[in-house]
Jmol script that loads the backbone (N, CA, C; Angstrom):
load data "model"
ATOM      1  N   MET A   1       0.873  -1.191   0.007  1.00  0.00           N
ATOM      2  CA  MET A   1       0.022  -0.005  -0.008  1.00  0.00           C
ATOM      3  C   MET A   1       0.889   1.239  -0.020  1.00  0.00           C
ATOM      4  N   THR A   2       0.598   2.189  -0.912  1.00  0.00           N
ATOM      5  CA  THR A   2       1.400   3.404  -0.943  1.00  0.00           C
ATOM      6  C   THR A   2       0.853   4.440  -0.001  1.00  0.00           C
ATOM      7  N   ALA A   3       1.779   5.237   0.477  1.00  0.00           N
ATOM      8  CA  ALA A   3       1.383   6.341   1.415  1.00  0.00           C
ATOM      9  C   ALA A   3       0.632   7.415   0.677  1.00  0.00           C
ATOM     10  N   GLN A   4      -0.434   7.942   1.252  1.00  0.00           N
ATOM     11  CA  GLN A   4      -1.189   9.045   0.660  1.00  0.00           C
ATOM     12  C   GLN A   4      -0.682  10.312   1.326  1.00  0.00           C
ATOM     13  N   PHE A   5      -0.399  11.284   0.494  1.00  0.00           N
ATOM     14  CA  PHE A   5       0.044  12.559   0.970  1.00  0.00           C
ATOM     15  C   PHE A   5      -0.988  13.640   0.755  1.00  0.00           C
ATOM     16  N   MET A   6      -0.996  14.622   1.642  1.00  0.00           N
ATOM     17  CA  MET A   6      -1.880  15.764   1.569  1.00  0.00           C
ATOM     18  C   MET A   6      -1.039  17.023   1.331  1.00  0.00           C
ATOM     19  N   SER A   7      -1.565  17.926   0.541  1.00  0.00           N
ATOM     20  CA  SER A   7      -0.887  19.206   0.311  1.00  0.00           C
ATOM     21  C   SER A   7      -1.034  20.070   1.560  1.00  0.00           C
ATOM     22  N   VAL A   8      -0.356  21.188   1.552  1.00  0.00           N
ATOM     23  CA  VAL A   8      -0.474  22.112   2.674  1.00  0.00           C
ATOM     24  C   VAL A   8      -1.901  22.644   2.793  1.00  0.00           C
ATOM     25  N   ARG A   9      -2.540  22.929   1.692  1.00  0.00           N
ATOM     26  CA  ARG A   9      -3.916  23.430   1.706  1.00  0.00           C
ATOM     27  C   ARG A   9      -4.865  22.330   2.234  1.00  0.00           C
ATOM     28  N   GLU A  10      -4.695  21.119   1.803  1.00  0.00           N
ATOM     29  CA  GLU A  10      -5.534  20.019   2.252  1.00  0.00           C
ATOM     30  C   GLU A  10      -5.339  19.760   3.715  1.00  0.00           C
ATOM     31  N   THR A  11      -4.105  19.854   4.197  1.00  0.00           N
ATOM     32  CA  THR A  11      -3.817  19.660   5.603  1.00  0.00           C
ATOM     33  C   THR A  11      -4.417  20.728   6.466  1.00  0.00           C
ATOM     34  N   ALA A  12      -4.303  21.973   5.985  1.00  0.00           N
ATOM     35  CA  ALA A  12      -4.911  23.113   6.725  1.00  0.00           C
ATOM     36  C   ALA A  12      -6.401  22.973   6.800  1.00  0.00           C
ATOM     37  N   ASN A  13      -7.067  22.554   5.673  1.00  0.00           N
ATOM     38  CA  ASN A  13      -8.480  22.329   5.714  1.00  0.00           C
ATOM     39  C   ASN A  13      -8.896  21.233   6.630  1.00  0.00           C
ATOM     40  N   TYR A  14      -8.131  20.151   6.605  1.00  0.00           N
ATOM     41  CA  TYR A  14      -8.423  19.000   7.457  1.00  0.00           C
ATOM     42  C   TYR A  14      -8.322  19.375   8.949  1.00  0.00           C
ATOM     43  N   LEU A  15      -7.314  20.167   9.282  1.00  0.00           N
ATOM     44  CA  LEU A  15      -7.078  20.554  10.690  1.00  0.00           C
ATOM     45  C   LEU A  15      -7.857  21.843  11.103  1.00  0.00           C
ATOM     46  N   ASN A  16      -8.511  22.455  10.111  1.00  0.00           N
ATOM     47  CA  ASN A  16      -9.282  23.674  10.351  1.00  0.00           C
ATOM     48  C   ASN A  16      -8.357  24.782  10.924  1.00  0.00           C
ATOM     49  N   VAL A  17      -7.206  24.928  10.260  1.00  0.00           N
ATOM     50  CA  VAL A  17      -6.275  26.037  10.629  1.00  0.00           C
ATOM     51  C   VAL A  17      -5.912  26.746   9.307  1.00  0.00           C
ATOM     52  N   SER A  18      -5.225  27.851   9.433  1.00  0.00           N
ATOM     53  CA  SER A  18      -4.830  28.579   8.261  1.00  0.00           C
ATOM     54  C   SER A  18      -3.568  27.949   7.606  1.00  0.00           C
ATOM     55  N   ILE A  19      -3.389  28.282   6.354  1.00  0.00           N
ATOM     56  CA  ILE A  19      -2.185  27.774   5.677  1.00  0.00           C
ATOM     57  C   ILE A  19      -0.922  28.322   6.330  1.00  0.00           C
ATOM     58  N   SER A  20      -0.975  29.599   6.739  1.00  0.00           N
ATOM     59  CA  SER A  20       0.219  30.171   7.403  1.00  0.00           C
ATOM     60  C   SER A  20       0.547  29.498   8.708  1.00  0.00           C
ATOM     61  N   TRP A  21      -0.482  28.984   9.419  1.00  0.00           N
ATOM     62  CA  TRP A  21      -0.224  28.183  10.624  1.00  0.00           C
ATOM     63  C   TRP A  21       0.529  26.944  10.281  1.00  0.00           C
ATOM     64  N   ILE A  22       0.176  26.272   9.224  1.00  0.00           N
ATOM     65  CA  ILE A  22       0.866  25.074   8.768  1.00  0.00           C
ATOM     66  C   ILE A  22       2.363  25.373   8.517  1.00  0.00           C
ATOM     67  N   TYR A  23       2.636  26.434   7.803  1.00  0.00           N
ATOM     68  CA  TYR A  23       4.047  26.770   7.498  1.00  0.00           C
ATOM     69  C   TYR A  23       4.807  27.164   8.750  1.00  0.00           C
ATOM     70  N   ARG A  24       4.175  27.869   9.680  1.00  0.00           N
ATOM     71  CA  ARG A  24       4.890  28.365  10.847  1.00  0.00           C
ATOM     72  C   ARG A  24       4.989  27.353  12.018  1.00  0.00           C
ATOM     73  N   HIS A  25       3.916  26.584  12.240  1.00  0.00           N
ATOM     74  CA  HIS A  25       3.853  25.843  13.473  1.00  0.00           C
ATOM     75  C   HIS A  25       3.766  24.301  13.343  1.00  0.00           C
ATOM     76  N   ALA A  26       3.527  23.804  12.143  1.00  0.00           N
ATOM     77  CA  ALA A  26       3.313  22.389  12.026  1.00  0.00           C
ATOM     78  C   ALA A  26       4.500  21.546  12.554  1.00  0.00           C
ATOM     79  N   THR A  27       5.708  21.944  12.138  1.00  0.00           N
ATOM     80  CA  THR A  27       6.877  21.147  12.583  1.00  0.00           C
ATOM     81  C   THR A  27       7.068  21.254  14.100  1.00  0.00           C
ATOM     82  N   ARG A  28       6.886  22.455  14.648  1.00  0.00           N
ATOM     83  CA  ARG A  28       7.008  22.636  16.094  1.00  0.00           C
ATOM     84  C   ARG A  28       5.954  21.842  16.861  1.00  0.00           C
ATOM     85  N   SER A  29       4.801  21.632  16.237  1.00  0.00           N
ATOM     86  CA  SER A  29       3.735  20.923  16.873  1.00  0.00           C
ATOM     87  C   SER A  29       3.785  19.445  16.757  1.00  0.00           C
ATOM     88  N   GLY A  30       4.766  18.946  15.942  1.00  0.00           N
ATOM     89  CA  GLY A  30       4.941  17.503  15.849  1.00  0.00           C
ATOM     90  C   GLY A  30       4.537  16.918  14.506  1.00  0.00           C
ATOM     91  N   LEU A  31       4.065  17.735  13.548  1.00  0.00           N
ATOM     92  CA  LEU A  31       3.733  17.213  12.236  1.00  0.00           C
ATOM     93  C   LEU A  31       5.016  17.179  11.380  1.00  0.00           C
ATOM     94  N   THR A  32       5.236  16.094  10.632  1.00  0.00           N
ATOM     95  CA  THR A  32       6.444  15.962   9.860  1.00  0.00           C
ATOM     96  C   THR A  32       6.152  16.260   8.387  1.00  0.00           C
ATOM     97  N   PRO A  33       6.780  17.369   7.881  1.00  0.00           N
ATOM     98  CA  PRO A  33       6.583  17.671   6.466  1.00  0.00           C
ATOM     99  C   PRO A  33       7.546  16.835   5.590  1.00  0.00           C
ATOM    100  N   TYR A  34       7.105  16.557   4.392  1.00  0.00           N
ATOM    101  CA  TYR A  34       7.923  15.870   3.404  1.00  0.00           C
ATOM    102  C   TYR A  34       8.085  16.793   2.227  1.00  0.00           C
ATOM    103  N   ARG A  35       9.331  16.937   1.723  1.00  0.00           N
ATOM    104  CA  ARG A  35       9.614  17.792   0.597  1.00  0.00           C
ATOM    105  C   ARG A  35       9.803  16.990  -0.639  1.00  0.00           C
ATOM    106  N   PHE A  36       9.115  17.374  -1.690  1.00  0.00           N
ATOM    107  CA  PHE A  36       9.279  16.753  -3.003  1.00  0.00           C
ATOM    108  C   PHE A  36       9.788  17.788  -3.946  1.00  0.00           C
ATOM    109  N   GLY A  37      11.010  17.639  -4.409  1.00  0.00           N
ATOM    110  CA  GLY A  37      11.680  18.602  -5.284  1.00  0.00           C
ATOM    111  C   GLY A  37      12.736  19.349  -4.514  1.00  0.00           C
ATOM    112  N   ALA A  38      13.313  20.321  -5.177  1.00  0.00           N
ATOM    113  CA  ALA A  38      14.395  21.121  -4.530  1.00  0.00           C
ATOM    114  C   ALA A  38      14.154  22.576  -4.716  1.00  0.00           C
ATOM    115  N   GLY A  39      14.764  23.402  -3.858  1.00  0.00           N
ATOM    116  CA  GLY A  39      14.677  24.801  -3.988  1.00  0.00           C
ATOM    117  C   GLY A  39      13.283  25.372  -3.687  1.00  0.00           C
ATOM    118  N   THR A  40      13.004  26.536  -4.289  1.00  0.00           N
ATOM    119  CA  THR A  40      11.769  27.198  -4.035  1.00  0.00           C
ATOM    120  C   THR A  40      10.585  26.507  -4.691  1.00  0.00           C
ATOM    121  N   ASN A  41      10.832  25.631  -5.620  1.00  0.00           N
ATOM    122  CA  ASN A  41       9.743  24.886  -6.296  1.00  0.00           C
ATOM    123  C   ASN A  41       9.393  23.584  -5.552  1.00  0.00           C
ATOM    124  N   ALA A  42       9.996  23.328  -4.432  1.00  0.00           N
ATOM    125  CA  ALA A  42       9.725  22.099  -3.702  1.00  0.00           C
ATOM    126  C   ALA A  42       8.287  22.069  -3.217  1.00  0.00           C
ATOM    127  N   LYS A  43       7.653  20.946  -3.290  1.00  0.00           N
ATOM    128  CA  LYS A  43       6.281  20.783  -2.794  1.00  0.00           C
ATOM    129  C   LYS A  43       6.351  20.151  -1.439  1.00  0.00           C
ATOM    130  N   ILE A  44       5.600  20.738  -0.501  1.00  0.00           N
ATOM    131  CA  ILE A  44       5.585  20.236   0.866  1.00  0.00           C
ATOM    132  C   ILE A  44       4.302  19.434   1.025  1.00  0.00           C
ATOM    133  N   ARG A  45       4.404  18.240   1.528  1.00  0.00           N
ATOM    134  CA  ARG A  45       3.284  17.317   1.735  1.00  0.00           C
ATOM    135  C   ARG A  45       3.369  16.730   3.128  1.00  0.00           C
ATOM    136  N   PHE A  46       2.199  16.285   3.582  1.00  0.00           N
ATOM    137  CA  PHE A  46       2.109  15.562   4.848  1.00  0.00           C
ATOM    138  C   PHE A  46       1.431  14.253   4.629  1.00  0.00           C
ATOM    139  N   LYS A  47       1.956  13.201   5.342  1.00  0.00           N
ATOM    140  CA  LYS A  47       1.329  11.877   5.212  1.00  0.00           C
ATOM    141  C   LYS A  47      -0.040  11.920   5.890  1.00  0.00           C
ATOM    142  N   ARG A  48      -1.074  11.478   5.206  1.00  0.00           N
ATOM    143  CA  ARG A  48      -2.409  11.503   5.708  1.00  0.00           C
ATOM    144  C   ARG A  48      -2.499  10.682   7.048  1.00  0.00           C
ATOM    145  N   SER A  49      -1.859   9.509   7.063  1.00  0.00           N
ATOM    146  CA  SER A  49      -1.894   8.655   8.272  1.00  0.00           C
ATOM    147  C   SER A  49      -1.258   9.365   9.472  1.00  0.00           C
ATOM    148  N   GLU A  50      -0.168  10.088   9.241  1.00  0.00           N
ATOM    149  CA  GLU A  50       0.496  10.816  10.319  1.00  0.00           C
ATOM    150  C   GLU A  50      -0.334  11.952  10.838  1.00  0.00           C
ATOM    151  N   VAL A  51      -0.985  12.671   9.906  1.00  0.00           N
ATOM    152  CA  VAL A  51      -1.856  13.775  10.331  1.00  0.00           C
ATOM    153  C   VAL A  51      -3.031  13.243  11.147  1.00  0.00           C
ATOM    154  N   GLU A  52      -3.630  12.169  10.703  1.00  0.00           N
ATOM    155  CA  GLU A  52      -4.738  11.568  11.474  1.00  0.00           C
ATOM    156  C   GLU A  52      -4.283  11.110  12.820  1.00  0.00           C
ATOM    157  N   ALA A  53      -3.102  10.463  12.938  1.00  0.00           N
ATOM    158  CA  ALA A  53      -2.586  10.033  14.207  1.00  0.00           C
ATOM    159  C   ALA A  53      -2.261  11.226  15.106  1.00  0.00           C
ATOM    160  N   TRP A  54      -1.688  12.305  14.526  1.00  0.00           N
ATOM    161  CA  TRP A  54      -1.408  13.493  15.305  1.00  0.00           C
ATOM    162  C   TRP A  54      -2.679  14.106  15.846  1.00  0.00           C
ATOM    163  N   THR A  55      -3.714  14.126  15.053  1.00  0.00           N
ATOM    164  CA  THR A  55      -4.998  14.644  15.467  1.00  0.00           C
ATOM    165  C   THR A  55      -5.554  13.882  16.670  1.00  0.00           C
ATOM    166  N   LYS A  56      -5.440  12.582  16.648  1.00  0.00           N
ATOM    167  CA  LYS A  56      -5.955  11.744  17.747  1.00  0.00           C
ATOM    168  C   LYS A  56      -5.144  12.035  19.024  1.00  0.00           C
ATOM    169  N   GLN A  57      -3.853  12.327  18.930  1.00  0.00           N
ATOM    170  CA  GLN A  57      -3.028  12.617  20.067  1.00  0.00           C
ATOM    171  C   GLN A  57      -3.374  13.962  20.713  1.00  0.00           C
ATOM    172  N   GLN A  58      -4.000  14.892  19.932  1.00  0.00           N
ATOM    173  CA  GLN A  58      -4.249  16.216  20.425  1.00  0.00           C
ATOM    174  C   GLN A  58      -5.580  16.250  21.235  1.00  0.00           C
ATOM    175  N   ARG A  59      -6.276  15.196  21.307  1.00  0.00           N
ATOM    176  CA  ARG A  59      -7.589  15.161  22.036  1.00  0.00           C
ATOM    177  C   ARG A  59      -7.373  15.479  23.494  1.00  0.00           C
ATOM    178  N   THR A  60      -8.303  16.205  24.030  1.00  0.00           N
ATOM    179  CA  THR A  60      -8.307  16.453  25.460  1.00  0.00           C
ATOM    180  C   THR A  60      -9.600  15.905  26.035  1.00  0.00           C
ATOM    181  N   PHE A  61      -9.520  15.324  27.177  1.00  0.00           N
ATOM    182  CA  PHE A  61     -10.730  14.702  27.763  1.00  0.00           C
ATOM    183  C   PHE A  61     -11.213  15.520  28.923  1.00  0.00           C
TER     184      PHE A  61
END
end "model"
wireframe off; spacefill off
backbone 0.3
color backbone group
């Protein structure tokens, strides 16, 4: 099974945060970005399974 990746926009929509939040805080919050390409044209993606797991860890009871 291949890993499914989400774009920055898809990740922001999924988490209900702004795109700028993703760029500024995702790594500090524990989300791992993956870069495809080099330089300024690199595409940043997030693994769907990791985003879903991260979301479950953020729950408060």
